[in-house]
C-alpha positions in Angstrom: 132.8 -7.3 70.8 132.5 -3.6 71.4 134.8 -2.1 74.0 133.9 1.2 75.5 136.7 3.8 75.5 135.9 6.9 77.5 137.2 10.2 76.2 140.5 11.3 77.6 140.8 14.8 79.1 144.0 16.5 80.3 142.9 15.9 83.9 142.5 12.2 83.2 145.9 12.0 81.5 147.4 13.5 84.6 145.6 10.9 86.7 147.2 8.1 84.6 150.4 8.5 86.7 148.7 7.0 89.8 150.7 4.3 91.6 149.3 0.9 92.6 148.4 2.1 96.1 148.7 5.9 96.0 146.3 8.3 94.4 146.7 12.1 94.1 143.6 14.0 95.2 142.1 16.5 92.8 141.8 19.8 94.5 139.0 20.9 92.2 136.7 18.1 93.4 135.0 17.9 96.7 136.6 14.9 98.4 135.4 15.7 101.9 133.0 13.6 103.9 130.4 16.2 104.6 127.6 13.7 104.1 129.0 11.5 106.8 129.2 14.3 109.4 126.4 14.8 112.0 124.0 17.5 110.8 125.9 17.8 107.5 128.6 20.1 108.9 132.4 19.8 108.6 135.4 21.5 110.2 137.9 20.2 107.8 139.0 21.6 104.4 137.5 19.7 101.5 139.9 17.6 99.5 142.6 17.5 102.2 143.9 14.1 103.4 145.2 14.4 107.0 146.3 10.9 108.0 150.1 10.9 107.8 152.7 8.2 108.4 152.6 8.1 112.2 148.8 8.4 112.2 148.5 5.6 109.6 150.7 3.2 111.6 148.9 4.1 114.8 145.5 3.5 113.2 146.4 0.1 111.7 148.0 -1.1 115.0 145.0 0.1 117.0 142.6 -1.7 114.5 144.6 -4.9 115.0 144.6 -4.6 118.7 141.3 -5.0 120.5 139.4 -6.9 123.2 140.7 -10.2 121.8 144.3 -9.2 122.8 143.3 -9.8 126.4 142.6 -13.5 125.6 146.2 -14.5 124.9 147.3 -15.4 128.4 144.5 -17.9 128.6 145.1 -19.1 125.1 148.8 -19.7 125.9 147.9 -21.7 128.9 145.3 -23.8 127.0 147.2 -24.3 123.7 150.9 -24.0 124.7 153.4 -21.5 123.6 154.6 -23.3 120.5 151.2 -23.5 118.7 150.4 -19.9 119.8 153.6 -18.4 118.5 153.4 -20.4 115.2 149.8 -19.4 114.7 150.3 -15.8 115.5 153.3 -15.4 113.2 151.5 -17.3 110.4 148.2 -15.5 110.6 150.1 -12.1 110.8 151.9 -12.9 107.6 148.7 -14.1 105.8 146.7 -11.1 107.0 149.4 -8.6 105.9 149.6 -10.3 102.4 145.8 -10.1 102.1 145.7 -6.5 103.1 148.5 -5.5 100.7 146.8 -7.3 97.8 143.6 -5.4 98.6 145.4 -2.1 98.4 146.2 -2.7 94.7 142.6 -3.5 93.7 141.4 -0.5 95.8 143.8 1.9 94.0 142.6 1.0 90.6 139.0 1.2 91.5 139.5 4.5 93.1 141.1 5.8 89.9 138.2 4.5 87.9 135.7 6.1 90.1 137.5 9.5 90.1 137.7 9.7 86.3 134.2 8.3 85.8 135.7 5.6 83.5 132.6 3.5 83.5 130.7 2.0 80.5 127.0 3.0 80.6 126.2 0.4 77.9 127.9 -2.5 79.8 126.1 -5.9 79.6 127.5 -7.1 82.9 125.9 -6.6 86.3 129.1 -5.1 87.7 129.4 -2.7 84.8 125.9 -1.5 85.1 126.3 -1.1 88.9 129.4 1.0 88.4 127.7 3.2 85.8 124.7 3.7 88.0 126.4 4.1 91.3 129.5 6.1 90.2 127.8 8.4 87.7 129.2 11.9 88.3 130.0 11.4 92.0 131.9 14.1 93.8 134.4 11.8 95.5 137.0 9.2 94.6 136.6 7.3 97.9 135.8 3.6 97.5 134.5 1.9 100.6 134.8 -1.9 101.3 131.5 -3.1 99.9 131.8 -0.8 96.8 134.8 -2.9 95.7 132.6 -6.0 95.5 129.8 -4.1 93.8 132.3 -3.0 91.1 133.4 -6.6 90.6 130.2 -8.6 90.9 127.2 -6.2 90.9 124.5 -5.1 93.2 123.6 -8.4 94.8 127.1 -9.2 96.0 127.5 -5.6 97.1 124.5 -5.8 99.4 125.6 -9.2 100.8 129.1 -8.0 101.6 127.6 -4.8 103.1 125.5 -6.9 105.5 128.5 -9.1 106.5 130.6 -6.0 106.9 128.1 -4.4 109.2 127.6 -7.6 111.3 131.3 -8.1 111.6 132.1 -4.7 112.9 128.9 -4.5 115.0 129.8 -7.7 116.9 133.3 -6.5 117.5 132.0 -3.2 118.8 129.6 -4.9 121.2 132.5 -7.0 122.6 134.7 -4.0 123.0 132.1 -1.9 124.7 131.3 -4.7 127.2 135.0 -5.2 128.0 135.6 -1.5 128.4 132.6 -0.9 130.6 133.3 -3.9 132.9 136.9 -2.7 133.3 135.8 0.8 134.0 133.4 -0.5 136.7 136.3 -2.4 138.2 138.5 0.7 138.3 135.7 2.7 139.9 135.3 0.1 142.6 139.1 0.0 143.1 139.4 3.8 143.5 136.2 4.5 145.5 135.4 1.2 147.2 132.2 0.5 145.3 130.7 0.8 141.8 127.1 1.5 141.4 124.3 0.6 139.0 120.7 1.6 138.4 118.4 -1.4 138.0 116.1 0.1 135.4 113.0 -2.1 135.7 112.9 -1.8 139.5 114.5 1.7 139.9 116.8 0.4 142.6 120.5 1.1 143.2 122.9 -1.9 143.1 126.4 -1.8 144.6 129.4 -3.9 143.7 132.6 -3.8 145.8 135.0 -5.1 143.2 136.7 -8.3 142.3 137.7 -10.5 145.2 139.2 -13.2 143.1 140.5 -13.6 139.5 138.0 -13.9 136.7 134.9 -12.3 138.3 132.4 -10.3 136.3 131.0 -7.0 137.7 127.4 -7.1 139.0 127.0 -10.7 137.9 125.0 -11.7 141.0 123.0 -8.5 141.2 119.2 -8.6 141.1 117.7 -9.6 137.7 117.0 -6.8 135.3 118.8 -4.3 133.0 121.6 -2.5 134.8 122.9 0.9 133.9 126.3 0.8 135.6 128.5 3.7 136.4 131.2 2.3 134.1 128.9 1.9 131.2 127.4 5.4 131.6 130.9 7.0 131.7 132.0 5.1 128.6 128.8 6.0 126.7 129.0 9.7 127.6 132.7 10.1 126.6 133.2 7.6 123.7 129.7 7.6 122.2 129.8 11.1 120.6 133.1 10.3 118.8 131.4 7.7 116.6 129.4 10.5 114.9 132.4 12.3 113.5 134.9 11.4 110.7 137.9 9.1 110.6 140.2 12.1 110.2 138.7 13.8 113.2 139.3 10.7 115.3 143.0 10.7 114.5 144.2 12.7 117.5 142.4 10.2 119.8 144.0 7.3 117.8 147.5 8.7 118.3 147.0 9.1 122.0 145.6 5.6 122.1 148.7 4.2 120.4 151.1 6.0 122.8 149.1 4.6 125.8 149.0 1.2 124.2 152.8 1.0 124.1 153.3 2.5 127.6 150.6 0.3 129.3 151.8 -2.9 127.6 155.3 -2.3 128.9 153.8 -1.7 132.4 151.8 -5.0 132.3 154.9 -6.9 131.0 156.9 -5.5 133.9 154.2 -6.7 136.3 154.0 -10.1 134.8 157.7 -10.8 135.2 157.6 -10.2 138.9 156.0 -13.6 139.7 156.5 -16.0 136.8 155.8 -19.7 137.0 157.0 -21.2 133.7 155.2 -24.5 134.2 151.8 -22.7 133.7 152.5 -22.5 130.0 153.5 -25.8 128.4 155.3 -26.4 125.1 152.0 -27.8 123.7 148.9 -27.4 125.8 145.9 -29.7 126.2 143.7 -27.6 123.9 145.8 -26.3 121.0 142.7 -25.4 118.9 141.8 -22.6 121.4 144.3 -20.2 119.8 143.0 -20.4 116.2 139.9 -18.3 116.5 141.5 -15.8 118.9 144.4 -15.2 116.5 142.2 -14.8 113.5 140.1 -12.3 115.3 143.1 -10.2 116.3 144.5 -9.9 112.8 141.1 -9.4 111.1 141.6 -5.8 110.0 141.2 -5.8 106.2 137.7 -4.3 106.5 139.3 -1.1 107.9 141.9 -0.8 105.1 139.8 0.9 102.3 138.5 3.7 104.6 142.1 4.4 105.7 143.4 4.4 102.1 140.7 6.9 101.2 142.0 9.4 103.8 145.7 8.9 104.1 148.2 11.2 102.4 149.6 9.9 99.1 153.2 9.9 100.5 152.4 7.1 103.0 153.5 3.7 101.7 150.5 1.5 102.5 152.2 -1.8 102.2 155.1 -0.9 104.4 152.7 0.4 107.0 150.7 -2.8 107.0 153.6 -5.1 107.3 155.2 -3.0 110.1 151.9 -2.9 112.0 151.3 -6.7 111.7 154.8 -7.8 112.7 155.0 -5.4 115.7 151.5 -6.5 116.8 152.5 -10.2 116.5 155.5 -9.6 118.8 153.3 -7.8 121.4 150.8 -10.7 121.3 153.5 -13.3 121.9 155.0 -11.3 124.9 151.6 -10.6 126.5 150.4 -14.1 126.0 153.5 -15.9 127.3 154.4 -13.6 130.2 150.8 -13.2 131.2 150.3 -17.0 131.1 153.2 -17.8 133.4 152.3 -15.0 135.8 148.6 -15.7 136.4 147.5 -18.9 138.1 144.4 -19.3 136.0 144.0 -16.6 133.3 140.4 -15.7 132.5 139.1 -15.0 129.1 139.6 -11.3 129.8 143.0 -10.6 131.5 141.7 -7.2 132.6 139.8 -9.0 135.3 143.1 -9.9 136.9 144.7 -6.5 136.2 141.9 -4.6 137.8 141.1 -6.9 140.7 142.1 -6.3 144.3 144.9 -8.8 143.9 146.9 -6.5 141.7 148.8 -3.4 142.9 147.0 -0.1 142.7 149.2 1.2 139.8 148.4 -1.9 137.7 144.7 -1.6 138.5 144.7 2.0 137.4 146.7 1.0 134.2 144.1 -1.8 133.5 141.3 0.7 133.6 143.1 3.2 131.4 144.0 0.4 129.0 140.3 -0.6 128.6 139.1 2.9 128.1 142.0 4.4 126.0 142.9 1.4 123.8 139.8 -0.8 123.5 137.3 1.9 124.1 138.7 4.4 121.6 138.5 1.7 118.9 134.7 1.7 119.2 134.2 5.2 117.5 136.4 4.1 114.6 134.3 1.1 113.9 131.1 3.2 114.2 132.6 5.6 111.6 133.5 2.7 109.2 130.1 1.2 109.5 128.5 4.5 108.7 130.7 5.1 105.7 129.8 1.7 104.3 126.1 2.2 105.0 126.2 5.6 103.3 127.9 4.1 100.3 125.0 1.8 99.9 122.5 4.7 99.8 121.2 4.5 103.3 120.1 7.9 104.7 122.3 9.8 106.9 119.9 9.6 109.9 119.6 5.8 109.8 123.3 5.4 109.2 123.9 7.3 112.4 121.3 5.3 114.3 122.5 1.8 113.2 126.2 2.5 113.3 126.5 5.0 116.1 123.8 4.1 118.5 123.1 0.4 117.8 126.3 -1.1 119.3 125.7 0.8 122.6 122.1 -0.4 122.9 123.0 -4.1 122.3 126.1 -4.0 124.6 123.9 -2.6 127.4 121.6 -5.7 127.0 124.5 -8.2 127.2 126.6 -6.4 129.8 126.5 -9.2 132.4 127.2 -11.9 129.8 130.3 -14.1 130.2 132.4 -16.3 128.0 133.8 -13.5 125.8 136.5 -15.9 124.6 133.9 -18.2 123.1 132.1 -15.2 121.4 135.4 -13.9 119.9 136.5 -17.4 118.8 133.3 -18.0 116.9 133.0 -14.6 115.4 136.7 -14.8 114.5 136.1 -18.1 112.6 132.9 -17.2 110.9 132.3 -13.4 110.4 135.9 -12.2 110.6 137.4 -15.0 108.6 134.8 -14.7 105.9 134.8 -10.9 105.4 138.4 -10.1 106.4 140.3 -13.0 104.7 138.3 -15.0 102.3 136.2 -12.3 100.7 139.2 -9.9 100.0 141.2 -12.8 98.4 138.3 -13.8 96.2 138.1 -10.2 95.1 141.9 -10.1 94.4 141.7 -13.4 92.6 139.0 -12.0 90.3 141.0 -8.8 89.7 144.1 -10.6 88.7 142.5 -13.0 86.3 143.1 -12.3 82.6 139.7 -13.7 81.9 137.9 -11.3 84.3 135.5 -9.1 82.4 133.3 -7.8 85.2 135.8 -5.0 86.0 139.0 -3.5 84.7 140.8 -3.4 88.1 144.6 -3.1 87.6 144.4 -3.4 83.8 147.6 -1.7 82.7 148.5 -0.8 86.3 150.5 -3.5 88.1 149.1 -6.9 86.8 152.1 -9.3 86.8 152.3 -12.7 85.0 152.2 -14.6 88.3 149.8 -12.4 90.4 146.8 -14.7 89.7 148.7 -17.8 90.8 149.9 -16.1 94.0 146.4 -14.9 94.7 145.0 -18.5 94.3 147.7 -19.9 96.6 147.0 -17.3 99.2 143.3 -18.0 99.0 143.9 -21.7 99.5 146.0 -21.1 102.6 143.3 -18.8 104.1 140.6 -21.4 103.4 142.6 -24.2 105.0 143.4 -22.1 108.0 139.8 -21.1 108.6 138.4 -24.6 107.9 140.9 -26.2 110.4 140.1 -23.8 113.1 136.3 -24.2 112.5 136.5 -28.0 112.7 138.6 -27.9 115.9 136.2 -25.5 117.5 133.2 -27.7 116.5 134.9 -30.7 118.1 135.5 -28.7 121.3 131.9 -27.4 121.4 130.2 -30.8 120.9 132.6 -32.6 123.3 132.3 -30.0 126.1 136.0 -29.4 126.5 137.8 -26.2 127.2 136.5 -22.6 127.5 134.8 -20.9 130.4 131.3 -21.9 129.5 132.1 -25.6 129.6 134.0 -25.1 132.9 131.0 -23.4 134.5 128.7 -26.2 133.4 131.0 -28.8 134.8 131.3 -27.0 138.1 134.9 -26.0 137.8 134.3 -22.3 138.1 132.3 -20.9 141.0 130.5 -17.6 140.6 132.0 -14.5 142.1 130.6 -13.0 145.2 
């Protein structure tokens, strides 16, 4: 069997010193993202990676945190603290292991793309895809879906690209709705009322704020599409950031991380002022509620390739991932338990309680800032990642901006008054996130560590150990069992009508807000 051996140049020999997760950028190549910029312009030097150690840690923590973090007080009350803590720590470890395995495969593919070490006469679909897609490209960046194209060919590339888009799109919609609702609550708390334009009727609706825990802004307003003050403010301030690069969003991500730490400490201090330990049992009546929420909160593998493309080589990717996962797990446990014992009946979005009239003014202000600065500033990052991945698939710059930058804002406007966010996050966590963030990366790693794999040469001669394939297979089985268990439990809950806000409303246990 003929094996293609590309000619070796001095530049390629120098690149042979790449580590498993660190790649030196070639200053003679154009590694900028000019094609991902609006109007094709850039303000950054080409070939310069700007995401350092602190920025990397902040970015990963911010990607782990999101609207699902606000579900943990309710999850602790429903599932009990023991299942929650065990599930959080277990999923954190699994997620970190999956992400670290993905960094190795990404490093080798990035080296292959940079040196054009592809075989134009390959008989495999993956080989032909790499030769066609990576022929004389001017960048060594490898996006998430490109990894699967390099391993399995164009069909799998397009499939993972679709799942990737739907995954981040759904998370962005949930984040935008949560941020806009909290912003409306903060506006009502500061000025007495929040306002909305009823688009079909061209009338002004007013909302005086939450009078009880768990209410939804403008839920009882007249039928029609509402353009609320909170949504408009978020769109005008956060929307433009989604049209820039990941590097240009780093200042906002660092600010978001600092506020995340400060506001989390403020909320914890508020929770400990009125604790009732009996509200969170050792094992609650619905322990399955926690599985989907936890998976959603640690589903960040889709963001790893884009970060690896733009971080400086000196940053240790694996140490950063483990540090971010463990610190996030500790924060989730503290917020879930202390919030659960402090709130009589936690809603599926604890910001409802933190921004209601029942909370002190400082806490209400902190809740509004949390929604905007932590959850809201994650929206542009996901818009950027979706655009990068769409561009990698050959979609035009214009339509990449429309689908990734404008699409989530349009859909979130249509579902603004929807409720039951916990149910949406649980199902998306078990289906989309679990599939694309856990199972798909491990299938890729399993392929890359197999000695019989001939579709690609990831890690050949790099860091392939004698037991890597066995470890990858075991980790994949753990992920599949975890996801399948959560899915079966959630199906049982859905068909039997137990738990969750939607079931409670149907059975009359929750009255609408006024």
